[in-house]
Backbone as CSV, one residue per row, in Angstrom:
resi,resn,N_x,N_y,N_z,CA_x,CA_y,CA_z,C_x,C_y,C_z
1,MET,0.962,-1.283,-0.020,-0.143,0.051,0.276,0.837,1.254,0.033
2,LEU,0.502,1.991,-1.015,1.302,3.346,-1.013,0.881,4.284,0.087
3,ALA,1.731,5.071,0.504,1.465,6.227,1.669,0.449,7.186,0.922
4,GLU,-0.293,7.988,1.962,-1.224,8.943,1.586,-0.650,9.824,0.925
5,GLY,-0.938,10.658,-0.455,-0.232,11.589,-0.977,0.605,11.320,-2.218
6,ILE,0.727,9.835,-2.408,1.871,9.114,-3.390,0.905,8.673,-4.229
7,ASN,1.173,9.486,-5.412,0.367,8.952,-6.601,1.308,7.921,-7.334
8,PRO,0.531,6.490,-7.508,1.422,5.591,-8.144,1.466,5.794,-9.634
9,ASN,0.803,6.748,-10.397,0.952,6.893,-11.648,1.922,8.157,-12.158
10,ALA,2.357,9.024,-10.900,2.708,10.104,-11.284,4.377,9.832,-12.033
11,THR,5.011,10.678,-12.708,6.357,10.563,-13.324,7.300,10.430,-12.514
12,ALA,8.409,9.456,-12.674,9.313,9.362,-11.887,10.509,10.612,-12.037
13,LEU,10.392,11.372,-12.998,11.276,12.291,-13.217,10.682,13.842,-12.916
14,PRO,11.448,14.654,-12.351,10.883,15.912,-12.242,10.961,16.857,-13.458
15,ALA,9.783,17.732,-13.391,9.526,18.461,-14.656,10.770,19.235,-15.358
16,THR,11.731,19.712,-14.673,12.906,20.132,-15.016,14.064,19.425,-15.190
17,SER,14.823,19.460,-16.161,16.239,18.691,-16.213,17.146,19.215,-15.229
18,PRO,18.219,18.126,-14.793,19.307,18.740,-14.152,20.051,20.018,-14.752
19,ALA,20.080,20.331,-15.906,20.881,21.277,-16.636,20.166,22.713,-16.064
20,GLN,18.736,22.444,-16.135,17.884,23.571,-15.837,17.711,23.781,-14.494
21,ASP,18.238,23.056,-13.629,17.683,23.109,-12.169,18.949,22.771,-11.294
22,HIS,19.629,23.859,-10.479,20.873,23.434,-9.924,20.408,22.551,-8.593
23,ARG,19.016,22.709,-8.241,18.763,21.692,-7.179,18.935,20.231,-7.340
24,LEU,18.537,20.223,-8.764,18.725,18.568,-9.171,20.167,18.316,-9.372
25,ARG,20.831,19.340,-9.839,22.172,18.998,-9.908,23.155,18.605,-8.493
26,MET,22.324,19.347,-7.535,22.981,18.883,-6.359,22.762,17.618,-5.650
27,VAL,21.605,17.296,-6.026,20.865,15.758,-5.982,21.867,14.823,-6.360
28,ASN,21.801,14.955,-7.804,22.798,14.098,-8.648,24.032,14.112,-7.984
29,ARG,24.864,15.242,-7.787,26.008,14.986,-7.217,26.028,14.173,-5.839
30,THR,25.026,14.185,-5.026,25.074,13.465,-3.965,25.261,11.999,-4.347
31,MET,24.026,11.678,-5.118,23.836,10.380,-5.622,25.317,9.737,-6.273
32,GLN,25.798,10.573,-6.990,27.144,10.106,-7.684,28.198,9.780,-6.440
33,LEU,28.252,10.585,-5.604,28.994,10.476,-4.624,29.025,8.980,-3.919
34,TYR,27.810,8.375,-4.080,27.477,6.847,-3.354,27.362,6.112,-4.839
35,ARG,27.772,6.462,-5.769,28.036,5.867,-7.073,26.517,5.295,-7.330
36,ASN,25.352,5.861,-7.081,24.228,5.843,-7.452,23.857,4.510,-6.827
37,GLU,24.087,4.114,-5.946,23.756,2.974,-4.856,22.888,3.064,-3.682
38,PRO,22.034,1.824,-3.402,21.091,2.355,-2.321,21.557,2.767,-1.304
39,HIS,22.869,2.472,-0.743,23.342,2.855,0.708,23.533,4.377,0.713
40,GLY,23.352,5.119,-0.427,23.345,6.444,-0.274,21.822,7.051,-0.329
41,LEU,20.911,6.168,0.144,19.601,7.003,0.075,19.324,8.119,1.134
42,ILE,19.847,7.782,2.291,19.773,8.835,3.431,20.332,10.345,3.174
43,GLU,21.471,10.221,2.705,22.337,11.445,2.378,21.605,12.124,1.149
44,THR,21.272,11.303,0.005,20.578,11.828,-1.026,19.266,12.540,-0.432
45,LEU,18.692,11.926,0.335,17.360,12.663,1.037,17.785,13.782,1.685
46,HIS,18.768,13.794,2.429,19.170,15.194,3.128,19.440,16.250,2.140
47,THR,20.054,15.948,0.936,20.470,16.815,-0.044,19.133,17.327,-0.929
48,VAL,18.156,16.365,-0.808,16.987,16.841,-1.635,16.313,17.913,-0.548
49,GLN,16.108,17.441,0.759,15.411,18.416,2.077,16.008,19.843,1.782
50,GLU,17.437,19.782,1.700,18.155,21.185,1.851,17.847,21.831,0.488
51,SER,17.865,21.301,-0.497,17.776,21.763,-1.928,16.353,22.349,-2.264
52,PHE,15.276,21.565,-1.964,13.871,21.709,-2.362,13.139,22.237,-1.154
53,GLY,13.620,21.980,0.076,12.692,22.407,1.173,12.063,21.462,1.826
54,TYR,11.562,20.319,1.073,10.723,19.433,1.518,10.780,18.133,0.378
55,LEU,10.377,16.946,0.694,10.559,15.897,-0.227,9.218,15.604,-0.922
56,GLU,9.189,16.324,-2.072,8.122,16.210,-2.805,8.015,15.009,-3.625
57,GLU,6.961,14.402,-4.118,6.732,13.160,-4.670,7.490,13.124,-5.877
58,PRO,7.703,13.884,-6.640,8.289,13.418,-8.128,9.848,13.497,-7.792
59,ILE,10.447,14.042,-6.850,11.839,13.949,-6.352,11.838,12.511,-5.715
60,LEU,11.051,12.274,-4.739,11.155,10.760,-4.219,11.119,9.611,-5.454
61,ARG,10.437,9.701,-6.358,10.553,8.972,-7.593,11.782,8.838,-8.250
62,TYR,12.041,10.007,-8.407,13.344,10.094,-9.138,14.653,9.512,-8.378
63,VAL,14.476,9.820,-7.023,15.710,9.105,-6.391,15.320,7.824,-6.206
64,ALA,14.371,7.328,-5.968,13.968,5.849,-6.140,14.438,5.364,-7.446
65,ALA,14.305,5.936,-8.659,14.696,5.276,-9.990,16.244,5.383,-10.038
66,ALA,16.706,6.517,-9.928,18.076,6.607,-9.809,19.083,5.615,-8.793
67,LEU,18.358,5.211,-7.620,19.194,4.563,-6.776,18.820,2.945,-6.980
68,GLN,17.752,2.995,-7.715,17.390,1.623,-8.018,16.597,0.910,-6.667
69,VAL,15.760,1.628,-5.870,15.287,1.127,-4.552,13.809,1.147,-4.717
70,PRO,12.991,0.446,-4.122,11.501,0.769,-4.379,10.999,1.984,-3.763
71,LEU,9.979,2.611,-4.154,9.184,3.964,-3.769,9.063,3.440,-2.353
72,SER,8.677,2.538,-1.981,7.993,2.043,-0.571,9.365,2.110,0.395
73,ARG,10.419,1.631,-0.085,11.616,1.994,0.913,12.098,3.663,1.164
74,VAL,12.085,4.387,-0.166,12.197,5.650,-0.114,11.346,6.332,0.838
75,TYR,10.202,5.976,0.690,9.088,6.661,1.428,9.275,6.491,3.019
76,ALA,9.465,4.867,3.347,9.743,4.550,4.559,10.805,5.154,5.369
77,VAL,12.079,5.414,4.772,13.192,6.329,5.060,12.779,7.732,5.525
78,ALA,12.098,8.367,4.306,11.581,9.886,4.489,10.731,9.959,5.605
79,THR,9.928,9.056,5.801,8.863,9.218,7.014,9.422,8.829,8.416
80,PHE,10.379,7.865,8.571,10.895,7.510,9.779,11.494,8.569,10.388
81,TYR,12.443,9.245,9.834,13.541,10.374,10.306,12.564,11.642,10.447
82,HIS,12.611,12.192,11.389,11.926,13.701,11.784,12.494,14.839,11.123
83,SER,13.820,14.551,10.635,14.273,15.873,9.873,13.768,15.983,8.527
84,PHE,13.056,14.921,7.841,12.433,15.003,6.715,10.810,15.212,6.853
85,THR,10.423,16.038,5.638,9.063,16.689,5.685,8.639,16.508,4.373
86,LEU,7.470,15.878,4.067,6.705,15.939,2.710,5.742,16.782,2.535
87,ARG,5.935,17.731,3.323,4.897,18.994,2.918,5.765,20.170,2.772
88,PRO,5.415,21.439,2.065,6.233,22.404,1.906,6.512,22.972,3.357
89,PRO,7.548,23.625,3.794,7.489,24.180,5.189,6.943,25.425,5.134
90,GLY,6.540,25.954,6.270,5.922,27.433,6.514,7.077,28.373,6.379
91,GLU,6.887,29.696,6.465,7.388,30.659,6.624,8.491,30.773,7.829
92,HIS,7.999,30.275,8.873,8.699,30.036,10.096,8.237,28.515,10.463
93,THR,9.459,28.084,11.285,9.309,26.755,11.958,9.415,26.627,13.328
94,CYS,8.663,25.831,14.021,8.635,25.717,15.508,8.634,24.390,15.849
95,VAL,9.840,23.792,16.306,9.920,22.715,16.838,9.954,22.372,18.159
96,ILE,9.178,21.608,18.874,9.094,21.499,20.333,9.732,19.937,20.668
97,CYS,10.642,20.129,21.646,11.117,18.740,22.074,10.224,17.880,22.865
98,ARG,10.355,16.690,22.607,9.356,15.663,23.200,10.283,14.655,23.902
99,GLY,11.685,15.122,24.216,12.409,13.988,24.813,12.021,14.109,26.385
100,THR,12.362,13.172,27.301,11.801,12.738,28.489,11.900,14.176,29.297
101,ALA,13.120,14.768,29.509,13.243,16.228,30.342,12.048,16.917,29.708
102,CYS,11.874,17.114,28.649,10.927,18.063,28.132,9.642,17.796,28.281
103,TYR,9.235,16.586,28.142,8.025,16.093,28.261,7.593,16.090,29.607
104,ILE,8.565,15.734,30.625,8.182,16.004,31.839,8.120,17.430,32.312
105,GLY,8.691,18.306,31.753,8.670,19.609,31.921,7.617,20.427,31.087
106,GLY,6.714,19.628,30.503,5.369,20.369,29.866,5.460,20.377,28.577
107,SER,6.329,19.733,27.678,6.216,19.784,26.232,4.870,19.347,25.623
108,GLY,4.215,18.252,26.171,3.075,17.818,25.959,1.855,18.881,25.977
109,GLN,1.654,19.687,27.021,1.016,20.614,27.170,1.141,21.933,26.242
110,ILE,2.541,22.366,26.040,2.672,23.218,24.861,2.179,22.699,23.410
111,LEU,2.315,21.470,23.254,1.659,21.193,21.889,0.264,20.882,21.878
112,ASP,-0.188,20.641,23.045,-1.819,20.618,23.280,-2.392,22.150,22.838
113,ARG,-1.553,23.145,23.582,-2.047,24.547,23.666,-1.993,24.900,22.067
114,ILE,-0.869,24.716,21.470,-0.735,25.039,20.116,-1.717,24.376,19.160
115,LYS,-2.093,23.372,19.254,-3.106,22.785,18.627,-4.588,23.486,18.900
116,GLU,-4.886,23.755,20.144,-6.040,24.323,20.518,-6.168,25.891,20.000
117,LYS,-5.105,26.577,20.218,-5.089,27.955,19.680,-4.717,28.411,18.408
118,VAL,-4.112,27.623,17.796,-3.282,28.028,16.473,-4.100,26.965,15.281
119,GLY,-4.487,25.869,15.962,-5.147,25.103,15.025,-4.570,24.146,14.012
120,ILE,-3.133,24.062,14.502,-2.257,22.970,13.761,-1.645,21.873,14.949
121,ALA,-1.454,20.735,14.361,-0.713,19.680,15.001,0.704,19.574,14.492
122,THR,1.386,18.771,15.157,2.924,18.370,14.727,2.606,17.911,13.423
123,GLY,3.610,18.321,12.517,3.830,17.890,11.087,2.756,18.854,10.112
124,GLU,2.195,19.818,10.641,1.263,20.510,9.996,1.761,22.070,9.803
125,THR,0.999,22.733,8.674,1.417,24.126,8.761,0.283,24.896,8.502
126,THR,0.234,26.271,9.247,-0.981,26.868,9.386,-1.638,27.311,7.726
127,ALA,-2.737,27.550,7.779,-3.397,27.804,6.530,-2.821,28.937,5.642
128,ASP,-2.261,29.778,6.499,-1.829,31.034,5.752,-0.222,30.960,5.647
129,GLY,0.198,29.659,5.782,1.705,29.233,5.490,2.658,29.850,6.119
130,LYS,2.155,30.476,7.423,3.232,31.322,8.225,4.194,30.398,9.138
131,VAL,3.383,29.344,9.501,3.918,28.668,10.654,3.958,27.034,10.782
132,SER,5.063,26.431,10.545,4.987,24.970,10.547,5.245,24.598,11.974
133,LEU,4.611,23.338,12.475,4.857,22.863,13.762,5.536,21.492,13.483
134,LEU,6.697,21.252,14.177,7.253,19.963,14.186,7.724,19.584,15.538
135,GLU,8.108,18.580,16.033,8.351,17.955,17.080,9.601,17.103,17.063
136,ALA,10.559,16.959,17.935,11.851,16.541,17.826,11.685,15.376,19.219
137,ARG,12.445,14.126,18.692,12.484,13.328,19.897,13.514,13.539,20.975
138,CYS,14.562,14.464,20.810,15.354,14.959,21.799,16.279,16.125,20.896
139,LEU,16.296,17.303,21.541,17.197,18.396,21.072,18.571,18.429,21.605
140,GLY,18.584,17.648,22.818,20.009,17.652,23.370,20.458,18.737,24.265
141,SER,19.300,19.458,24.636,19.068,20.741,25.480,18.226,20.143,26.856
142,CYS,18.647,19.322,27.434,17.783,18.851,28.652,17.747,19.942,29.634
143,GLY,18.855,20.626,29.815,19.160,21.419,30.958,18.038,22.618,30.721
144,LEU,17.592,22.724,29.525,16.849,24.056,29.364,15.182,23.506,29.019
145,ALA,15.028,22.327,29.537,13.562,21.626,29.438,12.520,22.523,30.234
146,PRO,11.544,22.533,29.256,11.158,22.259,27.744,11.484,23.298,26.808
147,ALA,12.420,22.534,25.891,12.933,23.247,24.792,12.248,23.367,23.577
148,GLY,12.680,24.153,22.730,12.296,24.193,21.464,13.119,24.938,20.510
149,VAL,12.711,24.937,19.088,13.444,25.727,18.121,12.709,26.401,17.307
150,PHE,12.897,27.876,17.600,12.175,28.822,16.638,13.137,29.432,15.517
151,ASP,12.875,28.923,14.344,13.634,29.339,13.223,15.119,29.261,13.340
152,GLY,15.510,27.740,13.816,16.883,27.506,14.061,17.460,27.750,15.275
153,GLU,16.718,28.742,16.143,17.260,29.191,17.380,16.796,28.414,18.663
154,VAL,17.637,27.805,19.194,17.071,26.901,20.425,16.668,27.943,21.663
155,THR,15.595,27.786,22.154,15.025,28.561,23.304,14.792,27.490,24.595
156,GLY,14.845,27.954,25.580,14.474,26.866,26.749,13.618,27.458,27.674
157,LYS,13.214,26.487,28.695,12.352,27.218,29.836,10.972,27.566,29.155
158,LEU,10.535,26.897,28.155,9.323,27.277,27.571,8.120,27.053,28.299
159,SER,7.162,27.835,28.092,5.811,27.750,28.460,4.802,27.833,27.559
160,PRO,3.695,27.179,27.537,2.640,27.581,26.402,2.475,28.876,26.222
161,GLU,2.537,29.597,26.992,2.050,31.067,26.656,3.223,31.803,26.040
162,LYS,4.594,31.321,26.490,5.886,31.815,25.490,5.556,31.595,23.955
163,VAL,5.548,29.925,23.924,5.346,29.854,22.548,4.069,30.205,21.716
164,LEU,3.134,30.332,22.246,2.111,31.048,21.456,2.068,32.445,21.294
165,GLU,3.045,33.126,22.119,3.240,34.662,21.930,4.001,34.669,20.719
166,LYS,5.165,33.863,20.520,6.150,33.740,19.640,5.361,33.570,18.169
167,ILE,4.321,32.262,18.299,3.831,32.024,17.175,2.757,33.382,16.603
168,GLY,2.206,33.817,17.631,1.369,34.789,17.358,2.102,36.125,16.601
169,ARG,3.437,36.446,16.968,4.214,37.367,16.352,4.407,36.913,14.925
170,TRP,4.896,35.938,14.662,4.997,35.332,13.287,3.670,35.452,12.495
171,GLN,2.728,35.343,12.960,1.538,35.114,12.168,0.984,36.816,11.980
172,HIS,1.305,37.526,12.809,1.188,39.101,12.495,2.228,39.927,12.228
173,HIS,3.157,39.299,11.536,4.314,40.032,10.615,4.844,40.805,11.563
174,ASP,5.490,40.629,12.753,6.272,41.570,13.694,7.682,41.393,13.077
175,PRO,8.160,42.449,12.521,9.316,42.281,11.797,10.684,42.115,12.826
176,GLU,10.463,42.591,14.128,11.545,42.460,15.290,11.486,40.995,15.823
177,HIS,10.656,40.109,15.607,10.774,38.865,15.876,10.777,37.733,14.828
């Protein structure tokens, strides 16, 4: 069974050629570093994520064909690791840690309040495309629990109010934050 959103009839190749798209050139270089062998899958997906911002279906098919691995394996790897996303990211990204220290410190309540007040759950983006919400298994910042990452900046000692305030500023175009 293919995952939701994967079209079994879609083309294996992106609409543009590598000569026209520098992002595809980067992906091809990564695959070539691994001699287009299946063991290069994770690194190739990292390059796709960095180049395209997310793992869109045509690129997943392209990688599967180029590395000669089943699409189901590519999709399994893409959905197993939290650093990969199958949807376009929002303008801003909020990552909440779900590690033990953060969970004990209240990260579950933070995520619940975000869902209640902002209307998105982990892995989703607001309808206006402003905010994507992700969760991490552990940020390695246990002394700051509960911790999160806001547009790449780790912040600790979070509360639901602090997180909602930050997301609210993002949604209302506050240029200073």
